[in-house]
Residue frames relative to the residue before (quaternion, step in Angstrom):
aa qw qx qy qz dx dy dz
M 1.0000 0.0000 0.0000 0.0000 0.00 0.00 0.00
Q 0.2099 -0.7831 0.5783 0.0912 3.50 -1.15 0.70
T 0.2944 -0.7488 0.5643 0.1848 3.59 -0.90 0.88
I 0.0024 0.7942 -0.6047 0.0596 3.64 -0.73 1.03
V 0.1426 -0.7198 0.6666 0.1312 3.52 -1.45 0.34
G 0.3767 -0.7314 0.5310 0.2030 3.52 -1.21 0.74
I 0.0906 -0.8253 0.5572 -0.0124 3.64 -0.65 1.09
R 0.1422 -0.7614 0.6293 0.0633 3.56 -1.00 0.90
F 0.3032 -0.7905 0.5152 0.1329 3.44 -1.05 0.99
K 0.7703 0.2087 -0.1131 0.5919 3.46 1.32 -0.42
K 0.5750 -0.5725 0.4158 0.4109 3.62 -1.03 0.40
A 0.8374 0.0339 -0.1113 0.5341 3.51 -0.78 1.17
G 0.3863 0.7274 -0.4570 0.3357 3.48 1.24 0.71
K 0.6701 -0.4961 0.3634 0.4158 3.50 -1.22 0.14
I 0.3823 -0.7398 0.5044 0.2283 3.57 -1.03 0.75
Y 0.0962 -0.7830 0.6115 0.0612 3.60 -0.83 0.98
Y 0.3444 -0.7362 0.5595 0.1624 3.55 -1.15 0.78
F 0.0960 -0.7679 0.6328 -0.0271 3.47 -1.21 1.09
E 0.4686 -0.6226 0.5416 0.3153 3.50 -1.36 0.21
P 0.3587 -0.7723 0.4841 0.2015 3.65 -0.66 1.07
V 0.3062 -0.7593 0.5010 0.2805 3.47 1.36 -0.30
D 0.7337 -0.3707 0.2276 0.5220 3.78 -0.59 -0.95
I 0.4178 0.7062 -0.4626 0.3358 3.56 1.24 0.43
V 0.2999 -0.7368 0.5675 0.2123 3.63 -0.70 1.03
L 0.0395 0.8105 -0.5815 0.0584 3.64 -0.68 1.07
N 0.1632 -0.7625 0.6223 0.0687 3.41 -1.34 0.63
T 0.6278 -0.5112 0.3945 0.4347 3.61 -1.17 0.38
G 0.7566 0.3512 -0.2806 0.4748 3.48 -0.96 0.98
D 0.5568 0.5803 -0.4077 0.4325 3.56 1.20 -0.10
F 0.3169 -0.7293 0.5749 0.1929 3.51 -1.21 0.66
V 0.0707 -0.8280 0.5559 -0.0199 3.52 -0.90 0.98
I 0.3128 -0.6743 0.6106 0.2733 3.51 -1.41 0.07
V 0.0774 -0.8062 0.5863 -0.0183 3.52 -0.79 1.08
E 0.4431 -0.6685 0.5339 0.2678 3.45 -1.40 0.31
T 0.0117 0.8063 -0.5902 0.0375 3.64 -0.64 1.06
S 0.6977 -0.4396 0.3583 0.4377 3.53 -1.37 -0.01
R 0.6812 0.4488 -0.3030 0.4926 3.66 1.17 -0.31
G 0.6414 -0.4505 0.3193 0.5326 3.61 1.31 -0.02
Q 0.7538 -0.3370 0.2794 0.4900 3.55 -1.27 -0.52
E 0.0069 0.7888 -0.6146 0.0067 3.55 -1.01 0.88
F 0.4142 -0.6808 0.5637 0.2172 3.47 -1.42 0.63
G 0.0791 0.8117 -0.5707 0.0961 3.50 -0.81 1.03
E 0.3997 -0.6797 0.5583 0.2579 3.60 -1.38 0.13
V 0.4293 -0.6760 0.5366 0.2659 3.52 -1.04 0.78
V 0.0023 -0.8159 0.5782 0.0074 3.61 -0.58 1.04
V 0.7294 0.2606 -0.2274 0.5901 3.55 1.24 -0.03
G 0.3721 -0.7671 0.4732 0.2216 3.60 -0.39 1.15
P 0.7340 -0.4283 0.3006 0.4330 3.54 -1.33 0.22
K 0.1346 0.7768 -0.6091 0.0862 3.61 -0.92 0.84
Q 0.4404 -0.6996 0.5089 0.2401 3.43 -1.27 0.54
V 0.0453 -0.7983 0.6002 -0.0219 3.56 -0.92 1.01
E 0.5514 -0.5766 0.4577 0.3923 3.59 -1.09 0.33
D 0.6312 -0.5940 0.3758 0.3278 3.42 -1.21 0.77
N 0.6768 0.4817 -0.3046 0.4659 3.61 1.07 -0.66
E 0.6058 0.5285 -0.3635 0.4707 3.56 1.21 -0.03
V 0.6358 0.4887 -0.3426 0.4895 3.72 1.21 -0.07
V 0.3976 -0.6696 0.5909 0.2106 3.46 -1.24 0.95
H 0.1613 -0.8059 0.5626 0.0895 3.59 -0.49 1.09
P 0.5686 -0.1715 -0.8044 -0.0124 1.61 -2.21 1.28
L 0.3370 -0.7275 0.5604 0.2078 3.53 -0.95 0.78
K 0.3350 -0.7589 0.5230 0.1959 3.51 -0.62 1.19
K 0.4724 -0.7285 0.4585 0.1896 3.45 -1.26 0.69
V 0.4618 -0.6025 0.5559 0.3387 3.59 -1.30 0.31
L 0.3447 -0.7756 0.4919 0.1942 3.57 -0.67 1.00
R 0.7648 -0.2470 0.1835 0.5660 3.54 0.91 -0.86
R 0.5800 -0.5119 0.4584 0.4376 3.54 -1.32 0.15
A 0.4950 -0.6154 0.5149 0.3332 3.70 -1.12 0.49
D 0.2210 -0.7690 0.5863 0.1267 3.50 -0.93 0.91
E 0.7643 -0.3536 0.2771 0.4627 3.63 -1.25 -0.21
E 0.6659 0.5184 -0.2908 0.4509 3.47 0.98 -0.87
D 0.6195 0.5340 -0.3203 0.4781 3.53 1.12 -0.63
C 0.6725 0.4809 -0.2972 0.4776 3.54 0.92 -0.94
Q 0.6248 0.5226 -0.3549 0.4588 3.62 0.97 -0.63
K 0.6179 0.5543 -0.3275 0.4514 3.58 1.13 -0.77
I 0.6546 0.5018 -0.3222 0.4646 3.53 0.96 -0.83
L 0.6202 0.5377 -0.3436 0.4562 3.63 1.01 -0.66
E 0.6503 0.5148 -0.2855 0.4802 3.53 1.09 -0.87
N 0.6316 0.5127 -0.3398 0.4720 3.53 1.04 -0.77
R 0.6368 0.5088 -0.3658 0.4492 3.73 0.87 -0.80
Q 0.6505 0.4927 -0.3431 0.4653 3.58 0.94 -0.78
R 0.6407 0.5230 -0.3171 0.4641 3.64 0.93 -0.77
E 0.6330 0.5515 -0.3266 0.4341 3.61 1.07 -0.77
E 0.6384 0.5272 -0.3166 0.4629 3.52 1.10 -0.76
E 0.6466 0.5112 -0.3008 0.4797 3.57 1.12 -0.79
A 0.6578 0.5159 -0.3033 0.4574 3.49 1.07 -0.89
F 0.5927 0.5859 -0.3416 0.4344 3.57 1.12 -0.75
D 0.6870 0.4685 -0.2904 0.4735 3.59 0.92 -0.96
A 0.6227 0.5318 -0.3144 0.4801 3.56 1.08 -0.78
G 0.6511 0.5052 -0.3193 0.4679 3.59 0.93 -0.80
L 0.6437 0.5101 -0.3304 0.4650 3.63 0.87 -0.83
Q 0.6627 0.5011 -0.3240 0.4524 3.60 0.95 -0.82
K 0.6688 0.5048 -0.3005 0.4556 3.61 0.96 -0.83
I 0.6277 0.5471 -0.3315 0.4437 3.54 1.07 -0.78
N 0.6519 0.5022 -0.2938 0.4863 3.57 1.08 -0.86
E 0.6311 0.5421 -0.3180 0.4546 3.57 1.01 -0.74
H 0.7188 0.3968 -0.2264 0.5240 3.58 1.06 -0.76
N 0.3155 -0.7909 0.4633 0.2455 3.58 1.25 -0.11
L 0.2620 0.7647 -0.5238 0.2686 3.52 0.82 1.08
D 0.4040 -0.7014 0.5566 0.1871 3.54 -1.11 0.99
M 0.4590 0.6368 -0.4675 0.4065 3.52 0.41 1.28
K 0.3015 -0.7654 0.5501 0.1438 3.47 -1.21 0.74
L 0.3158 -0.7584 0.5397 0.1838 3.63 -0.58 1.04
V 0.1682 -0.8284 0.5286 0.0777 3.54 -0.69 1.09
D 0.7822 -0.1200 0.1271 0.5980 3.57 0.88 -0.90
V 0.2357 -0.7253 0.6345 0.1259 3.45 -1.52 0.45
E 0.0398 -0.8219 0.5682 -0.0118 3.55 -0.91 0.83
F 0.2264 -0.7294 0.6284 0.1476 3.57 -0.89 0.94
T 0.4337 -0.6192 0.5763 0.3105 3.59 -1.16 0.58
F 0.6854 -0.4953 0.3142 0.4314 3.66 -1.14 0.60
D 0.7725 0.3910 -0.1882 0.4636 3.52 0.82 -1.11
R 0.4188 -0.7526 0.4134 0.2955 3.58 1.48 0.13
S 0.3407 0.7427 -0.4836 0.3139 3.54 1.23 0.70
K 0.8019 0.1266 -0.0488 0.5819 3.57 1.25 -0.47
I 0.1583 -0.7406 0.6398 0.1307 3.58 -1.17 0.54
I 0.1726 -0.7887 0.5862 0.0670 3.58 -0.90 1.06
F 0.1414 -0.7575 0.6336 0.0691 3.54 -0.83 0.97
Y 0.1993 -0.7753 0.5932 0.0853 3.56 -0.75 1.18
F 0.0990 0.8098 -0.5759 0.0526 3.68 -0.71 0.79
T 0.2836 -0.7067 0.6110 0.2164 3.50 -1.39 0.21
A 0.0407 0.7771 -0.6256 0.0556 3.46 -1.20 0.61
D 0.5482 -0.6274 0.4317 0.3456 3.61 -1.20 0.59
G 0.8073 0.0958 -0.0322 0.5815 3.62 1.05 -0.58
R 0.7297 -0.3789 0.3171 0.4727 3.47 -1.30 -0.45
I 0.1841 -0.7765 0.5988 0.0680 3.64 -1.01 0.88
D 0.2919 -0.7238 0.5992 0.1784 3.48 -0.98 0.90
F 0.0338 0.8492 -0.5200 0.0862 3.51 -0.04 1.37
R 0.2514 0.8026 -0.5100 0.1806 3.58 1.16 0.34
E 0.7132 0.4387 -0.2866 0.4655 3.61 0.75 -0.97
L 0.5527 0.5946 -0.3640 0.4566 3.56 1.19 -0.56
V 0.6651 0.5137 -0.2915 0.4568 3.57 0.84 -1.15
K 0.6433 0.5272 -0.3134 0.4582 3.60 0.94 -0.93
D 0.6870 0.5101 -0.2793 0.4356 3.47 0.87 -0.92
L 0.6494 0.5150 -0.2894 0.4788 3.51 1.07 -0.89
A 0.6548 0.5104 -0.3052 0.4664 3.62 0.98 -0.88
S 0.6584 0.4992 -0.3368 0.4516 3.53 0.97 -0.60
V 0.6193 0.5422 -0.3027 0.4805 3.59 1.28 -0.46
F 0.8061 0.3122 -0.1180 0.4887 3.50 0.72 -1.18
R 0.2573 -0.7999 0.5014 0.2064 3.63 1.29 -0.25
T 0.6373 0.4285 -0.3772 0.5176 3.60 0.79 1.08
R 0.6721 -0.4807 0.3631 0.4305 3.58 -1.29 0.16
I 0.1380 -0.7712 0.6189 0.0554 3.49 -1.07 0.85
E 0.0644 -0.7650 0.6405 0.0220 3.49 -1.17 0.90
L 0.1318 -0.7482 0.6443 0.0883 3.57 -0.86 0.90
R 0.0770 -0.8131 0.5755 -0.0422 3.53 -0.74 1.24
Q 0.2944 -0.7624 0.5581 0.1439 3.58 -0.63 1.17
I 0.0407 -0.8068 0.5892 0.0171 3.59 -0.81 0.87
G 0.5421 -0.6043 0.4777 0.3357 3.61 -1.33 0.29
V 0.7114 -0.4558 0.3472 0.4070 3.53 -1.47 0.26
R 0.6331 0.5444 -0.3499 0.4248 3.62 1.00 -0.63
D 0.6719 0.4823 -0.2906 0.4812 3.49 1.01 -0.86
E 0.5943 0.5583 -0.3595 0.4537 3.60 1.16 -0.54
A 0.6525 0.5038 -0.3005 0.4798 3.56 0.97 -0.91
K 0.6237 0.5212 -0.3524 0.4639 3.62 1.02 -0.83
M 0.6898 0.4953 -0.2986 0.4356 3.65 0.85 -0.87
I 0.7747 0.3846 -0.2100 0.4560 3.51 0.75 -1.06
G 0.3577 -0.7546 0.4887 0.2527 3.61 1.02 -0.63
G 0.2000 0.7785 -0.5789 0.1371 3.55 -1.26 -0.14
L 0.5335 -0.6134 0.4859 0.3209 3.55 -1.34 -0.11
G 0.3858 -0.7325 0.5305 0.1822 3.49 -0.96 1.04
P 0.6910 -0.4365 0.3454 0.4612 3.67 -1.25 0.11
C 0.6568 0.5009 -0.3511 0.4409 3.69 0.98 -0.46
G 0.5547 -0.6219 0.3940 0.3877 3.65 1.30 -0.10
R 0.6430 0.4919 -0.3489 0.4721 3.63 1.16 -0.03
I 0.6496 -0.4962 0.4077 0.4070 3.53 -1.35 0.39
L 0.6230 -0.5787 0.3666 0.3777 3.57 -0.99 0.90
C 0.5398 -0.6474 0.4525 0.2909 3.54 -1.05 0.87
C 0.6562 0.5070 -0.3175 0.4599 3.55 1.09 -0.88
H 0.6643 0.5202 -0.2891 0.4522 3.56 1.11 -0.49
T 0.7512 0.4063 -0.1905 0.4841 3.58 1.18 -0.60
F 0.8692 -0.0486 0.0526 0.4892 3.58 0.77 -0.85
L 0.5753 0.5657 -0.4172 0.4182 3.68 1.09 -0.11
G 0.3285 -0.7745 0.5196 0.1489 3.56 -0.48 1.18
E 0.8112 0.0380 0.0155 0.5834 3.57 0.92 -0.83
F 0.4427 -0.6795 0.5043 0.2966 3.52 -1.16 0.64
E 0.2135 -0.7471 0.6219 0.0975 3.57 -1.09 0.75
P 0.5934 -0.5657 0.4126 0.3970 3.66 -1.13 0.50
V 0.1126 -0.7403 0.6622 0.0274 3.50 -1.16 0.85
S 0.1060 -0.7959 0.5959 0.0141 3.55 -0.95 1.08
I 0.6006 -0.5494 0.4360 0.3838 3.59 -1.27 0.39
R 0.5320 0.6218 -0.4005 0.4122 3.64 1.17 -0.42
M 0.6066 0.5604 -0.3501 0.4421 3.55 1.03 -0.75
A 0.6475 0.4989 -0.3137 0.4831 3.61 0.99 -0.88
K 0.6477 0.4986 -0.3440 0.4621 3.63 0.88 -0.76
D 0.6565 0.5226 -0.3345 0.4290 3.59 0.80 -0.87
Q 0.7188 0.4184 -0.2409 0.5003 3.59 1.14 -0.63
N 0.4070 -0.7540 0.4172 0.3031 3.59 1.37 0.26
L 0.3131 0.7368 -0.5159 0.3049 3.48 0.94 1.05
S 0.6034 -0.5324 0.4515 0.3855 3.52 -1.33 0.49
L 0.3404 -0.7435 0.5380 0.2048 3.52 -0.92 0.88
N 0.3420 0.6955 -0.5474 0.3158 3.63 1.16 0.44
P 0.4946 -0.6891 0.4429 0.2905 3.60 -0.78 1.09
T 0.6324 0.5258 -0.3478 0.4501 3.63 1.00 -0.71
K 0.6861 0.4969 -0.2907 0.4448 3.70 1.07 -0.41
I 0.8094 0.2649 -0.1294 0.5078 3.52 1.08 -0.59
S 0.5503 0.5659 -0.3947 0.4702 3.47 1.32 0.50
G 0.4198 -0.6965 0.5285 0.2438 3.57 -1.15 0.72
V 0.7215 -0.4300 0.3086 0.4465 3.55 -1.25 -0.10
C 0.5752 0.5532 -0.3722 0.4739 3.60 1.31 -0.20
G 0.5091 -0.6401 0.4279 0.3846 3.59 1.07 -0.43
R 0.6216 0.5132 -0.3310 0.4906 3.58 1.30 -0.07
L 0.6932 -0.4567 0.3403 0.4417 3.58 -1.26 0.29
M 0.5620 -0.6448 0.4059 0.3218 3.51 -0.95 0.93
C 0.5161 -0.6622 0.4448 0.3118 3.65 -0.88 0.84
C 0.5860 0.6142 -0.3507 0.3953 3.52 1.15 -0.68
L 0.5706 0.5765 -0.4036 0.4233 3.64 1.18 -0.58
R 0.6293 0.5648 -0.3197 0.4276 3.60 1.11 -0.59
Y 0.8012 0.3186 -0.1993 0.4658 3.53 0.51 -0.99
E 0.5935 0.5227 -0.3600 0.4949 3.59 1.33 -0.12
S 0.5303 0.6605 -0.3809 0.3708 3.55 1.25 -0.50
D 0.6022 0.5817 -0.3409 0.4275 3.56 1.08 -0.80
T 0.6669 0.5280 -0.2974 0.4337 3.54 0.97 -0.96
Y 0.6389 0.4992 -0.3166 0.4923 3.57 1.03 -0.96
E 0.6471 0.5374 -0.3336 0.4256 3.62 0.86 -0.90
Q 0.6633 0.5076 -0.2916 0.4662 3.54 1.02 -0.95
A 0.6539 0.5092 -0.3175 0.4608 3.59 0.98 -0.82
R 0.6345 0.5190 -0.3475 0.4553 3.61 1.02 -0.66
S 0.6506 0.5288 -0.3151 0.4447 3.50 0.99 -0.94
E 0.6709 0.4934 -0.3003 0.4651 3.60 0.95 -0.82
N 0.6095 0.5421 -0.3255 0.4782 3.60 1.08 -0.79
N 0.6774 0.4930 -0.2970 0.4581 3.64 0.92 -0.91
R 0.6395 0.5197 -0.3315 0.4594 3.55 1.07 -0.80
V 0.6222 0.5486 -0.3279 0.4521 3.58 0.98 -0.83
Q 0.6371 0.5422 -0.2851 0.4678 3.57 0.98 -1.05
Q 0.7007 0.4903 -0.2762 0.4386 3.52 0.92 -0.88
E 0.6468 0.5314 -0.2933 0.4618 3.48 1.23 -0.65
I 0.6187 0.5258 -0.3336 0.4790 3.60 1.18 -0.41
V 0.0541 0.7959 -0.5952 0.0971 3.52 -0.35 1.28
I 0.3025 -0.7552 0.5556 0.1714 3.58 -0.77 1.06
D 0.4712 -0.6536 0.5099 0.3013 3.64 -0.93 0.80
P 0.5121 -0.6604 0.4364 0.3335 3.67 -0.76 0.95
E 0.6496 0.5129 -0.3416 0.4453 3.66 0.90 -0.81
L 0.6681 0.4832 -0.2999 0.4799 3.57 1.00 -0.77
E 0.6027 0.5602 -0.3526 0.4456 3.51 1.14 -0.67
D 0.6658 0.4981 -0.3234 0.4518 3.65 0.99 -0.77
L 0.6398 0.5158 -0.3264 0.4669 3.65 1.11 -0.49
C 0.5727 0.6136 -0.3860 0.3827 3.60 1.18 -0.50
């Protein structure tokens, strides 16, 4: 058996699993972990639990330590630097006259890399932009193109229901959504009625579809159990 904890690095982000080693952790604790990008700051959202060895994707990276006050202060400083980097990124994009929309900027915890997230209709030649940004920030620069759903997840907003977007609040990962799900729920197939702010089919069609499917299955089962006596059927 293997002890693991689930850690999330962003609000409503994907949950990644790590080995806590000998550190006693509880849900809500902030920790420093080793990742493929280097050291990262995350929150424990799944407390320690035992799983079979064959359920773990090896090698399982380790929790280095609990986050202390200095680590938390560093995160706050990174957030401030990200705002400054966002403004600088917008300026450089305009200077290079690139047809791209800057969505978000992220510093890795150890500030060894800055990631610029953007959307664009097609491929963008941003090699000169990367060189320009690297000369400004004196660190590694990564430009990552994302889709419109990821953009909505990062920015947030209000959905047609009047609530904060599901993807921004609790949906860790996107799942496929089809027009068939809207049909099964007897919804209008008007694109403006079943599309979210991102312009794609609403994510709630996916996780509400299971409820409708279960209701139909139970209804079919009840109908199959109702058997009319042949003699009574003749009298009808």
